[in-house]
C-alpha positions, -999 to +999 in steps of 0.1 A: +000+000+000+013+036-007+002+046+026+030+025+040+055+049+025+064+085+036+086+111+017+104+137+035+127+164+020+158+167+039+188+189+038+222+171+040+251+193+048+273+178+021+247+184-007+238+215-027+203+200-033+176+186-010+175+149-007+140+129-006+140+103+022+118+074+018+105+056+048+086+023+047+062+016+077+081+041+097+116+027+091+140+049+070+146+030+037+167+053+012+174+089+002+174+099-034+193+130-044+209+147-073+247+148-076+261+183-082+282+189-114+295+225-115+267+238-096+240+221-117+220+192-111+237+159-121+225+122-121+200+109-097+215+086-069+196+063-045+213+055-012+198+026+009+203+037+044+219+013+070+220+034+102+214+032+138+178+046+133+156+015+139+120+017+152+110-005+180+092-032+162+106-053+133+097-041+098+098-066+072+111-049+041+089-067+018+069-043-006+053-039-039+079-032-067+050-012-083+043+008-053+080+014-044+086+026-082+056+050-078+071+064-045+106+068-061+090+087-090+071+108-065+104+115-045+121+125-079+095+149-087+097+164-052+134+170-055+134+181-091+109+209-081+132+224-054+159+251-061+194+249-053+205+253-017+231+277-004+229+301-035 
């Protein structure tokens, strides 16, 4: 279900652009962001997160590929609509 996903726009210090962070059932899953090439938007990158933030209950990371693709597209559209940071 698409309601199992959440997209947050986050500002990472090392990036010139906002990143879209995707969570699944409350657990952070990945961040999507654009590389910077000479101050311009470069290629999209997806970084799957392996960090210390784990919610209290186990989340089985099993999801519909179709729904995941839809959420990734929504995240991409969100970051493409954002201007450069620190300009």
